Each structure stands twice: as C-alpha cells, then as structure tokens.
N, C-alpha and C positions, 0 to 999 in steps of 0.2 A: 878273584873273579867278583864282579859287581852284580849284585843280586837287585832285581827290580823292586821298586816300592810302588805297591798299589793300594789307593785309598778307596774303600768301600762305603758309600753314603746311603743310608735308607732312602727310600722313595718318597717319604712324607716331608716334601718340601713345597712351601707355599710362601705367600707375601702379604702382609697386612694384618694386624692383630686387632682384634675387638673383644669386648666382654659382653656376655648376654647370660642374665640370671646368674651372675656370680662365678661363671666359668669362662676361661679365656679361650679364644678360638683365633687361628689364623686363616683369613679368608682368600680365595682366589676370586678375584673380581671378573676375570675373563670368563671363568667357567661356572661362577656362582656356586662354589663349593666351599666348605668349611672343615678345618681338621681341629680338633681339641688341642689346645696348647698348654704348656706346664701352668697348672693352676695350684700352687703350694699350700693355699689355704683351703682348700676343699675338704668337706667333712659332712657326717651324716649321711643321709640318703641323697644320692645324686641321680638326677634323671637326664640323660643326654637326649635331647629331642631330635627328631628327624630333619628339622631344619630350624635356622635361626633368623631373627630379622636384625639386619645391621645396616647402617650406611644407606638406608633407604631401599634396600633390595632383601630378598629372601636367599639363602644360602643353605644348600643342601649338605648336611653333616656326613660326611664319607670316611672320616678316620679319626681314630685317637691317637695322637701323635706320641713321639718318643718321650719317655719320662713325664707325661702328661700329669699322672698323680703320684709320682715318686715322693716318698717320705710323707704321704698325707695320713698320718697316723690316725685321724679322726674319721677317715673314710670308712663307713660301715657297709654301705649297700650302693650299687651301681645299676642303673638299667641301660642297656645297650641297644638302640634301635636298629631295624632290619637294613638302614640306609649305610651303616658302618661298614665298610669293605676291607679294612685294614686296621690292626692295632700295633703301634711302634714298640720297638725294643724298650723294656724296663717300664713300660707305661704305669705299671701298679708297684713297682719294686719299693719295699718298705712301707706300704701303705696298711692301714687298718684292715683293709678288704682281705690281703693275703695273710696277715697275722692272726686273723679269725680262724680258729681249728674247725670251726662248724662248717666253713666254707670249702673244705677240702673233701673231696670224695676220691678216695682210692689214688692219691698222690696227685690229684689235678684240681684245678678251679674252673669251673665252667659256669658263664653267665650269659643267660639268653643265647645260648647256642655258640658261644665264643670261648675257646679254650685260651685262658689267660696266662697260666702258669702251670708249672709241674715241679715235683721234687723226687727224691730217690725212692719214695714209697709206691711209685708205680710199678705195676708188674712188667716183667721182662718183655712180655708179648702184650702190647698195649693195643686194645680193641675198643674203641669207644661204644659204650652201651647205656647212654643217658636217656631220659625221657624226652628230650628235644634233639632234633638232628644237630649234629655238629657242623656248622656252617663256616666256620673261619678259625684259624689258629695264629695266635698273636706271634709278632716276630721274636725269635729266640725263646720262645715257649719251653722247647726242650733242651736248649743251649747247655752245655755242660753236664747233662744228666749222667749218671754213672751205672744205672740200672737197665736202662731200656735197650732190648735186643732187637726187637722186631716191631715194627708199626705198619699197620694196615690204614690207610687214609680213607676217610668215609667217600662215597661215591659222588657226592656233590661239590667237593673241594675244587676251587678254581686255580689255586696255586700252592706252591710249597713256599712259605714266606722267607724273608731275608733272615739268615741266621737260624732258621727254625731248629735244626739239629746239630748246630756247629759245636763241636767237640764232645759228641756223644760217644764216648770211649768205647762202649759195649756194644753200640749198634751194629748189627751184621747184615740185616736186610730190611728193604722197605718197599711197600707196594704203593704206587701213586696211581690214583683212579683215573680213567679216561677222560673225565671232565677236567682236569687240570690242563691249564695252558701254558703255565710259567713255573719253572724252579728259580726261585730267587737267588740273588748274590749270597755267597757263601752258605747256602742251605744246608749242606753236609761236610762244610769245611772242618777237615781234621779228624773226621770219623774212621778211625785208622783200622777198624776191624769190619768195615762196610765190605761185603763180598759181592753183592747183588742189588740193583735197583732196578724195578721194572718201570720202563717210561711209557707212558700212554701214546698211542698213535696220534692225538691231536695235538701234541705239545708243540708251542711255537718259539720258545725262548729258554735257554739255559743260561742263567746269570753268571757274573763275574765270580770266579772261585768257587763255584757250586760244589765240586767235587775235590777241590784242591787237598792234596795230603791224604785221599782215601788210598792208602798203599796197598790194600788188599782187594781193591776193586779189580775184578779180572775180566768181566765180560759186560759190556754195554750195548745194546742195540738202538742207535739213534733213530728216531722215526723221521719219515720222509717229509713231514709237516714243518720241520725246524726250519726257521730263517735266521735264527742268530744263536750263536754259542760264545759266551763271553770270555774275558780275558782270563787266563788261566783256570778255565773251567775244569781241566782234566790234569793239572799240573801235579807231578808226584804221584800219578797212578801207575806205579811201577809193575804190575802186573797186567796191564791191559796188553794183549799181543796184537789183536786185530780190531780195527774200527772202521765203519763204513760212514762217511760224511754225506749228509744230505744235500742233493742237488742244488738247492736253493741258496747255499752259502756263497757270499762274494769275497770275504776275507777271512784269513785264519789269523785269529786275535792274537795279541802278544801273549807269549808264554802258555798257548793252548795246551801243549802236550809236553811242556818242559820237564824233564826228568822222567819220562816215559821210558824206561830203560829197555823193557821187554816188548815195546812196539815194533813190529816187524814190517815197516812200511807202511805206506798209506796212498791212496789214490785221491788226488785232489780234484774237487768238482770243476767242471768247465767254465763256471762263471766267476771263479776266484781271480781277483786283480792284485792282491797283497797278501804276502806271508809276513806275519807280524815279528817284533823283536822276541827273540828266545822261543819262537813257536815250537821248535822240534829240538832244543838244545839238549844235549847228551841223550838223545835217541840212538844208543849205541848199536842197535841191531839193523838200522836202516843199511840197506844195500844200493838202493836206487830211489830215484825220484824223478818223475816227469811233470815239467812246469806247463800247466795249461796256456794257450795261446794269449790269453789275456793278462797274465802275470806281468805287473810293470815294476813292482818292486819287492825285494827280499830283504827283510828288516835286520837290524844288528843282531848279531850271535844266533840267528834263525836256526842254523844247524851246527852251532858250535859243540864239539866234542861228539860228532857223529862219526866215531873212529873206523867204522865198518862201510862207510858210505864209498861206493866206487865209480857210481854213474849219475850223473844229471843230466836228463834231456831238456837242453835249453830251448827257449823260443825266441822269436823276432821281437817281441814287443818289450822285453826286458829293458829297463832303463837304469835301475839303480840296485846295487848289491851293497848292503850296509857293512858297518865295521865289525870286523871278526866273524861275519857270517857263516863261513866255513872253517873257521880255526880248528886246527887240529884234526880235520879230515885227512888223515895221514895216507888214505889209499885213494884220495880223489885227484885225477889229472885235471889240472887247470887249462882251460883252452884260451886262445887269444880272442878278446873282446873286440868289437868295433868300438870307435870312438863314441857311438852313441850311448854306451853303458857305461855309468859311472861306478867305479870300483873304490869304495872306501878303505881306510886303513886296516890293515891285517885282515882283510876279508878272507884271504886263502893262506894264511900263515900255516905252515906246518903240513901243506898240501904238496901234491907232486907238480913240479913245472917241467 
C-alpha cells in the first residue's frame, strides 16, 4: 500500500529581506507588511516595533517568523507589539530568553500577552491567569508536552496555531472559544488521548492534518460556518462513528477520513464536486454512499478497503473514477458505465462484476 506524503508548511512566508535596527525582516511589498526573519546575532533587550521603514515605505510588523531568534543565547528580553499576529515555530528555541528561569511562570513563558513556550511543569489543566490577557499562542508552543491534559483557551483567541498541540500525548480535552475562526495545520496532530474538542460556531477553517492520528476522538460537531476542511484533517480518528459535514463544502479533501474505521456512513453536501484521494480509505463500516449531482471525480483509492460497501448511488455528472478507487470493496456490484466515465486501473479490483 502506498501512503500519501503530505508536506505541511507554516504560513509565515513572504519575500524580500531587509535590516532595520540590527533586526532582519522579510517584507511583503504588495501588502506593506513585515515578518521578523532569523537574526542569529540578536542579543540584549530587543524591541520589535509596530512598523519599520525600508525601501522608502513603512511596513507593519505582523509576525515573528520561524526560528527568528533561535540560538540567540544573549537575548535577555523582548518587547512584542500588538501588531504581531503570529509567532512561528521555534522562534525562541535555545535563546537566552527561554534559558532564563526567571521568565518561566508555572511552566510557561508569556511576553506581552504572547505565550511563547511551555514545558512539562505546567499543570495538567492549564488555564491562563496572568495579569495581562493572553492574546496569542506561538506555533508549536505546547508541542510534545507530556503533562497537559486539559486546555481552556481564552475567549479572545482567533486561531489555534500551526502545530500548537502537536504530539501532546496526555491531552484529553480542549475548549476552543467562540472567537476562533481557524484551527491551524497539524494543530492537534498525534494527540492520541484526545477524546473531545468543542468547536466554535464561528469556525471557518480546519487545517491540514489538524486532528490526524487522534485515535480516541469519538465525537466532533462541525459548525455550519465551516467552508474548508483540510487534507487528512481527521485521518486516523478511529472512534468517530458519525459526523455531519457543513453544507458549504465543495470538495472532500485527500485523506480526510482515511482510516476512520468506525465511521458508519456519511452524507455528502450537495455542492461537493470532487472526492479526494484516500478520502474514505479503510472506512470499513460504510454500507452505502450517495454521490451528489455535482460530483465529477472520485480520487485514487477514495474508498479503498471499504469492505462492507454494498451500494453507491451514482450520478450523471461523474467523469473520472481514479486508480484503486473501490479496491477491495468485495460486496460492491459494479455497474456498466457509459463511455463518458473514465475508469482507471484496478478501480474495482475485488468487487462483484
């Protein structure tokens, strides 16, 4: 069996590097924004301004990029302006800021309302109670934490960042506030004990691999506001039995429910036009599926190994059935398709002819 290779990239990507007061920035000339870039010689007390002057323009500083101050052992203190909306993975790894024990309070380092990092000294139920409101969590801030069991995010949070809780082996529940609009890529990747996640009604996007590998996640209520659910977002969630997809979805992304062995069927929204590669691979409890009128393509191995699948309600719009799409669906009777439908290699191998 060939497993898909998915590359996840942090969203802090811009073009054009400049230097301003000994700090490196990458600027976006179209949007007049700037991101703090790797500055290996940074030391002492650093003040990140809300805007910088460069190339004859003013650029608003909106983020501190991945590994921006990694290994800066001389970095003692930093001021982060309110304009910063994102802090990249490992931005302060190995820096003097994190090595100074005085900066750690109950297992976390918080600067200007930004949670930069945590360690295994945080309490199992983490509720932030600092003097200033927590407005932002750095990417990967809790990644790999072994003690965190429950996290209640503050009410003003707008997103769960990239890999924020990736690999938190003890995490069992998380409460995401109504203010959140996005769950970032791999936010809860590999949280093997996560049983519940309360999703806000205002949520717009669930990122690639967001809950991939959450083997004990049993119940998820997707809000109607969702218009995007990423690649492999719920792959490997072997205990999810039922899930209702929001009406606004137009595509079932690659690997979305790959390996969801307890999923007992699903209703596809009327606007869906494509079912991605490995979308429902090894969903062994599937018995039937109805293709909405607009579905034109079924991807490679989309229903591979759905051994109990007996009925597919086909549509007139279908034009392509990918390689091994229904491979091993031993109870599925294969109809005769018109010449308008392309059927690729081994699409129905092991089915009933």
